[in-house]
PLY file of the C-alpha trace (Angstrom):
ply
format ascii 1.0
element vertex 404
property float x
property float y
property float z
element edge 403
property int vertex1
property int vertex2
end_header
151.16 39.72 -58.25
152.06 37.88 -55.59
149.03 38.23 -53.75
147.38 36.85 -56.97
149.59 34.24 -57.37
148.73 33.71 -53.18
144.99 33.89 -53.87
145.19 30.99 -56.50
147.30 28.73 -54.47
144.77 28.91 -51.74
141.98 28.38 -53.99
143.58 25.45 -54.94
144.09 24.37 -52.01
140.75 24.86 -50.72
139.52 22.38 -53.48
142.21 19.87 -53.09
140.72 19.29 -49.48
137.17 19.52 -51.00
138.25 16.82 -52.97
140.00 14.64 -49.99
136.74 14.69 -48.10
134.24 14.49 -51.19
131.39 11.74 -50.41
131.63 8.25 -51.70
129.25 7.37 -54.26
127.81 3.92 -54.54
125.88 3.47 -57.61
123.17 0.46 -57.29
120.85 -0.90 -59.84
117.55 -2.12 -58.68
114.27 -3.32 -59.66
110.92 -2.93 -58.43
107.72 -3.22 -60.33
106.04 -0.99 -57.67
106.63 2.55 -58.20
106.05 3.51 -54.79
108.84 1.68 -53.14
110.67 2.34 -50.27
114.21 2.74 -51.73
114.62 6.66 -51.20
113.67 6.00 -47.26
116.21 3.39 -47.44
118.94 5.54 -48.90
118.16 8.53 -46.34
118.45 6.30 -43.54
121.69 4.88 -44.78
123.20 8.41 -45.76
122.37 9.56 -42.21
124.25 6.33 -40.46
127.10 6.56 -42.83
128.00 10.22 -43.27
130.87 10.61 -46.35
128.99 7.91 -48.42
126.28 8.80 -51.05
124.14 6.39 -52.84
122.63 6.92 -56.08
120.19 4.16 -56.54
118.21 3.56 -60.12
115.35 1.21 -60.34
116.43 -0.59 -63.41
112.96 -1.99 -65.73
112.98 -5.71 -65.31
112.68 -6.97 -68.65
115.82 -4.99 -69.52
117.39 -5.53 -66.54
120.00 -7.80 -67.46
120.41 -6.78 -70.68
121.45 -3.64 -69.67
123.58 -4.82 -66.52
126.08 -7.10 -69.26
126.42 -4.19 -71.46
127.44 -2.10 -68.64
130.01 -4.59 -68.04
131.41 -4.90 -70.83
131.39 -1.47 -71.28
133.06 -0.69 -68.45
130.59 1.30 -66.59
128.83 -1.22 -64.44
127.30 -0.53 -60.97
128.95 -0.32 -58.06
126.69 -2.91 -56.65
123.33 -4.51 -57.94
120.28 -6.76 -57.29
121.12 -10.18 -58.86
119.55 -13.72 -59.50
121.29 -17.07 -59.28
120.80 -17.54 -62.92
122.73 -14.74 -63.82
125.64 -15.91 -61.61
127.67 -18.03 -63.64
127.93 -15.49 -66.61
129.23 -12.73 -63.96
131.15 -15.03 -62.27
132.50 -15.92 -65.66
132.78 -12.38 -67.01
134.71 -11.97 -63.73
132.39 -9.19 -62.73
132.07 -9.98 -59.44
133.55 -9.31 -56.15
133.91 -11.92 -53.26
132.41 -11.21 -50.27
132.77 -14.28 -48.24
135.34 -12.73 -45.60
132.79 -9.71 -45.07
130.29 -11.99 -45.04
131.89 -13.93 -41.83
132.80 -10.71 -40.17
129.61 -9.55 -40.24
127.43 -8.78 -37.29
124.05 -9.54 -39.11
125.38 -13.05 -40.50
123.81 -14.81 -37.69
120.34 -13.11 -37.94
120.43 -14.55 -41.63
117.80 -17.41 -42.26
119.66 -20.95 -42.06
120.96 -22.40 -45.74
120.56 -19.12 -47.76
124.17 -18.07 -47.45
124.55 -22.23 -48.73
122.12 -21.52 -51.49
123.56 -18.57 -53.06
126.76 -20.06 -52.85
129.04 -20.34 -56.05
130.10 -23.31 -58.22
133.51 -22.25 -57.25
132.90 -22.49 -53.35
133.28 -18.63 -53.22
130.41 -16.40 -51.69
129.48 -13.57 -53.98
125.99 -12.79 -53.20
124.22 -11.21 -50.25
120.57 -12.50 -49.69
118.06 -9.96 -49.91
114.73 -11.84 -50.47
113.59 -14.79 -50.98
110.53 -17.44 -51.52
110.26 -21.21 -51.17
107.28 -23.47 -52.72
104.99 -25.46 -49.99
101.79 -27.53 -50.30
98.41 -25.21 -49.98
95.83 -27.25 -48.72
92.00 -26.92 -47.79
92.24 -27.65 -44.42
87.96 -27.51 -44.36
88.19 -30.17 -46.64
90.67 -32.25 -44.94
88.17 -31.56 -41.40
85.40 -32.73 -43.43
86.75 -35.92 -44.17
89.03 -36.35 -41.33
91.91 -36.56 -43.44
95.30 -35.60 -41.65
97.89 -33.34 -43.82
99.92 -35.81 -45.89
103.61 -35.86 -45.06
105.01 -38.32 -47.21
104.14 -39.39 -51.00
101.89 -42.24 -49.91
100.16 -40.52 -47.87
99.70 -37.46 -50.45
98.54 -39.76 -52.75
96.11 -41.24 -50.50
94.69 -38.40 -49.21
94.14 -36.74 -52.81
92.66 -39.61 -53.89
90.26 -39.07 -51.40
89.89 -35.60 -52.06
88.94 -36.19 -55.57
84.91 -36.24 -55.51
81.35 -35.70 -57.42
79.98 -33.06 -54.86
77.03 -32.29 -57.12
75.77 -35.94 -57.91
76.51 -35.44 -61.49
78.12 -38.50 -61.55
81.76 -36.19 -62.58
84.33 -35.63 -60.42
83.65 -31.53 -59.51
86.49 -31.60 -56.68
90.22 -32.89 -57.86
92.90 -33.94 -55.02
95.68 -31.67 -56.45
95.75 -28.39 -59.05
99.05 -29.68 -60.87
100.75 -27.15 -63.37
101.33 -29.25 -66.79
102.35 -26.05 -68.60
104.99 -24.36 -68.31
106.48 -23.86 -64.51
105.14 -26.99 -63.57
108.49 -28.50 -62.81
108.67 -27.42 -59.29
105.73 -29.59 -59.13
107.66 -32.07 -60.68
110.32 -31.44 -58.92
109.06 -31.90 -55.82
107.84 -35.21 -56.50
110.57 -36.36 -58.37
114.11 -35.06 -57.41
113.18 -35.81 -53.73
114.21 -39.30 -54.36
118.06 -38.84 -54.45
117.54 -37.81 -58.50
119.41 -34.69 -59.95
120.39 -33.97 -63.31
123.75 -35.70 -63.53
124.44 -38.25 -66.06
121.74 -41.06 -65.72
120.51 -40.03 -62.49
117.00 -39.18 -64.19
116.86 -42.23 -66.24
117.50 -44.67 -63.55
114.84 -46.93 -61.87
114.52 -44.05 -58.91
114.41 -41.18 -61.36
111.75 -43.10 -63.64
109.52 -44.10 -61.16
109.37 -41.09 -59.52
107.78 -39.62 -63.33
105.91 -42.35 -63.63
103.82 -41.90 -60.16
103.32 -38.09 -61.81
101.55 -39.79 -63.97
99.79 -42.15 -62.55
97.97 -39.78 -60.32
96.72 -38.37 -63.54
95.99 -41.51 -65.75
95.13 -43.74 -63.15
94.19 -41.82 -60.01
92.70 -39.68 -61.54
93.30 -36.47 -59.00
94.79 -34.23 -61.69
91.67 -31.92 -63.19
91.37 -33.17 -67.24
93.13 -29.73 -67.70
96.24 -30.43 -66.11
99.03 -31.07 -69.03
97.79 -27.61 -70.13
97.46 -25.68 -67.00
99.92 -22.90 -66.23
100.38 -20.23 -63.19
96.90 -18.54 -63.50
94.51 -22.03 -64.23
96.20 -23.85 -61.04
95.60 -21.28 -58.59
92.51 -20.00 -60.07
91.16 -23.64 -59.68
92.45 -23.89 -56.16
90.48 -20.11 -55.22
87.14 -21.64 -56.75
87.13 -24.99 -54.55
88.00 -27.30 -57.70
90.92 -28.54 -56.55
91.56 -29.74 -52.84
95.52 -28.87 -52.90
98.31 -27.48 -54.75
101.92 -26.21 -54.56
102.92 -22.64 -55.01
104.75 -20.02 -52.75
103.99 -17.15 -50.08
103.39 -14.84 -52.87
100.26 -16.44 -53.83
98.78 -16.54 -49.99
97.09 -13.20 -49.81
94.53 -14.06 -52.79
94.26 -17.28 -51.40
93.49 -15.54 -47.88
90.89 -12.98 -49.82
89.06 -15.90 -51.19
89.18 -18.87 -48.66
89.73 -17.53 -45.27
90.92 -19.67 -42.86
90.10 -22.86 -45.05
93.66 -22.39 -46.50
96.46 -23.72 -45.25
99.95 -24.71 -45.91
102.71 -27.26 -45.19
106.17 -28.03 -46.76
105.85 -30.68 -49.63
105.61 -34.12 -49.09
108.58 -36.41 -48.60
109.21 -38.59 -51.56
111.22 -41.82 -51.87
113.29 -40.43 -48.84
113.57 -37.10 -49.01
112.17 -33.77 -49.82
113.33 -31.31 -52.84
111.57 -27.84 -53.18
112.15 -25.04 -55.07
114.04 -22.15 -53.84
113.21 -18.53 -55.29
116.35 -15.82 -55.10
117.06 -12.55 -55.15
120.35 -11.10 -53.52
122.86 -8.15 -53.57
126.29 -7.79 -55.58
129.53 -5.96 -54.89
131.14 -5.73 -58.31
134.67 -6.18 -59.06
135.30 -2.60 -60.54
133.90 -0.62 -57.51
135.79 1.72 -57.48
135.26 2.21 -53.02
134.18 -1.69 -52.24
133.96 -0.85 -48.48
131.14 1.77 -49.33
129.45 -0.81 -51.51
129.13 -3.37 -49.13
128.34 -1.62 -46.29
125.25 -0.35 -48.57
124.22 -3.99 -49.26
124.41 -5.51 -46.00
122.73 -2.49 -44.89
119.88 -3.73 -46.86
120.08 -7.15 -45.55
119.98 -6.10 -41.78
116.87 -6.51 -39.74
114.24 -3.77 -39.97
116.14 -2.27 -43.39
115.18 -5.63 -44.38
111.50 -5.85 -43.65
111.33 -2.00 -45.30
113.01 -2.91 -48.61
110.45 -6.32 -48.92
106.89 -4.45 -48.55
107.26 -3.39 -52.12
108.56 -7.20 -53.28
105.93 -9.35 -51.97
108.62 -11.84 -51.37
109.92 -12.73 -47.61
112.85 -11.08 -45.43
115.70 -12.64 -45.41
116.78 -12.33 -41.36
114.86 -14.45 -38.61
114.65 -11.04 -36.15
112.22 -9.53 -39.34
110.49 -12.94 -40.33
109.16 -13.36 -36.44
107.76 -10.58 -36.51
106.35 -9.86 -40.33
102.78 -9.05 -40.98
102.59 -8.80 -44.65
101.51 -12.52 -45.09
99.29 -14.67 -42.50
101.94 -16.69 -39.90
101.37 -20.03 -41.03
102.63 -19.16 -44.58
105.83 -17.87 -43.57
105.96 -20.80 -41.22
105.70 -23.31 -43.77
108.28 -21.45 -45.96
110.63 -21.39 -43.19
110.48 -24.93 -42.80
111.10 -25.48 -46.41
114.54 -24.32 -45.86
116.50 -26.66 -45.11
115.73 -28.91 -48.02
115.04 -25.97 -50.67
117.04 -26.18 -53.99
117.51 -24.34 -56.80
117.90 -26.03 -60.57
121.35 -26.17 -62.58
123.42 -22.51 -63.06
123.54 -24.24 -66.67
122.87 -22.66 -70.03
120.47 -25.65 -70.30
118.32 -24.78 -67.39
116.56 -22.39 -69.91
116.16 -24.82 -72.51
114.73 -27.22 -69.59
112.50 -24.75 -68.09
110.44 -23.24 -71.14
110.56 -26.09 -73.36
111.79 -29.42 -73.08
110.24 -30.23 -69.30
106.77 -28.75 -70.25
106.73 -30.32 -73.60
107.62 -33.87 -72.50
105.22 -33.80 -69.74
102.07 -32.99 -71.55
103.01 -36.00 -73.93
104.01 -38.05 -70.95
100.71 -36.94 -68.88
98.40 -37.94 -72.34
100.48 -41.16 -73.05
102.13 -40.11 -76.47
105.38 -40.94 -74.67
106.53 -43.29 -71.22
107.90 -41.80 -68.35
111.27 -43.56 -69.34
111.67 -41.32 -72.62
110.55 -38.25 -70.77
113.02 -38.14 -68.43
115.50 -39.42 -71.27
114.68 -36.04 -73.04
116.04 -34.03 -70.12
118.72 -36.34 -69.57
119.53 -35.83 -72.64
119.79 -32.51 -72.56
121.86 -31.97 -69.98
124.24 -34.69 -70.51
124.57 -34.67 -74.29
0 1
1 2
2 3
3 4
4 5
5 6
6 7
7 8
8 9
9 10
10 11
11 12
12 13
13 14
14 15
15 16
16 17
17 18
18 19
19 20
20 21
21 22
22 23
23 24
24 25
25 26
26 27
27 28
28 29
29 30
30 31
31 32
32 33
33 34
34 35
35 36
36 37
37 38
38 39
39 40
40 41
41 42
42 43
43 44
44 45
45 46
46 47
47 48
48 49
49 50
50 51
51 52
52 53
53 54
54 55
55 56
56 57
57 58
58 59
59 60
60 61
61 62
62 63
63 64
64 65
65 66
66 67
67 68
68 69
69 70
70 71
71 72
72 73
73 74
74 75
75 76
76 77
77 78
78 79
79 80
80 81
81 82
82 83
83 84
84 85
85 86
86 87
87 88
88 89
89 90
90 91
91 92
92 93
93 94
94 95
95 96
96 97
97 98
98 99
99 100
100 101
101 102
102 103
103 104
104 105
105 106
106 107
107 108
108 109
109 110
110 111
111 112
112 113
113 114
114 115
115 116
116 117
117 118
118 119
119 120
120 121
121 122
122 123
123 124
124 125
125 126
126 127
127 128
128 129
129 130
130 131
131 132
132 133
133 134
134 135
135 136
136 137
137 138
138 139
139 140
140 141
141 142
142 143
143 144
144 145
145 146
146 147
147 148
148 149
149 150
150 151
151 152
152 153
153 154
154 155
155 156
156 157
157 158
158 159
159 160
160 161
161 162
162 163
163 164
164 165
165 166
166 167
167 168
168 169
169 170
170 171
171 172
172 173
173 174
174 175
175 176
176 177
177 178
178 179
179 180
180 181
181 182
182 183
183 184
184 185
185 186
186 187
187 188
188 189
189 190
190 191
191 192
192 193
193 194
194 195
195 196
196 197
197 198
198 199
199 200
200 201
201 202
202 203
203 204
204 205
205 206
206 207
207 208
208 209
209 210
210 211
211 212
212 213
213 214
214 215
215 216
216 217
217 218
218 219
219 220
220 221
221 222
222 223
223 224
224 225
225 226
226 227
227 228
228 229
229 230
230 231
231 232
232 233
233 234
234 235
235 236
236 237
237 238
238 239
239 240
240 241
241 242
242 243
243 244
244 245
245 246
246 247
247 248
248 249
249 250
250 251
251 252
252 253
253 254
254 255
255 256
256 257
257 258
258 259
259 260
260 261
261 262
262 263
263 264
264 265
265 266
266 267
267 268
268 269
269 270
270 271
271 272
272 273
273 274
274 275
275 276
276 277
277 278
278 279
279 280
280 281
281 282
282 283
283 284
284 285
285 286
286 287
287 288
288 289
289 290
290 291
291 292
292 293
293 294
294 295
295 296
296 297
297 298
298 299
299 300
300 301
301 302
302 303
303 304
304 305
305 306
306 307
307 308
308 309
309 310
310 311
311 312
312 313
313 314
314 315
315 316
316 317
317 318
318 319
319 320
320 321
321 322
322 323
323 324
324 325
325 326
326 327
327 328
328 329
329 330
330 331
331 332
332 333
333 334
334 335
335 336
336 337
337 338
338 339
339 340
340 341
341 342
342 343
343 344
344 345
345 346
346 347
347 348
348 349
349 350
350 351
351 352
352 353
353 354
354 355
355 356
356 357
357 358
358 359
359 360
360 361
361 362
362 363
363 364
364 365
365 366
366 367
367 368
368 369
369 370
370 371
371 372
372 373
373 374
374 375
375 376
376 377
377 378
378 379
379 380
380 381
381 382
382 383
383 384
384 385
385 386
386 387
387 388
388 389
389 390
390 391
391 392
392 393
393 394
394 395
395 396
396 397
397 398
398 399
399 400
400 401
401 402
402 403
């Protein structure tokens, strides 16, 4: 009997030892549309470099990503770390779901290699850092280099220069008495708030009470309306044009300039070759404003091993690893090292993106922003462009949304 007891104790001790030295597991959620993605290779590399930590990486479909994430938090089954966007940050902070990582970032060797301004852009309203950038895009101005050279024009740096260049680029090239090339492809439909923002919010205008209805705010929107109604440098379809129409017209040579990010650049080059180039959006009213497209990672407050979760997300934002991660996304790496050696997009588009980062911005992290993007801005922009309402009335509608 004593031998049996001894044997049982020995088994128990071995089991306890196995538990004590078991691998830490980090559950990580991400979303890639591309099924052929590098995550398995990155996990294998990390686990080799960090024995004792196992990564369970789950690719969650984008169309249900945040529904699943919020549900998992409420149910007490949140992942240890996940990809996250800025629009979700206020709600996640309010839920107490995020672990502050500012001290970890400050102590991290990779911090100095992150592109300038990324950590500022992704900081929460309470001043704390909960997000570590992993990929990004910034909108800039696409232009037809060949058309500018043909007419002896310089790349516009200011709104005044932009208007002058756009008017000269608007031409009747087939002799039928109607323009067949327009200076700028303006996105008047949903998503076009980024175009409007570059021309209006750059004027020291924001969404606080009375700012958009100030002289500077109204003048900015009026300037956009005048480009369409008076100068006629936008195609007639501009009030209804969306992404496909704007990029399609540019590729087809029907517009000479437009605004988008590097995600469109390979298609632009395929259609136009060296005739297309890019530059930061023009300075308007004394300032610059362009839109920042974000993706970060975060550690969740319920993670059992926050150190292991931090090691994993910081690994993904480290030079070399970040390149491999972003090969599947079409966006840009967040490190200076990887940006310098990036080959998935032409260098001139990478340069335009990096040069735009210092004045890149996000729309307010507020519940009202969803309505602004989806209904209030496109509906009122279309009405203003067609003369149904004034620029002042349009801005008043936006101001009323954010400041009832």
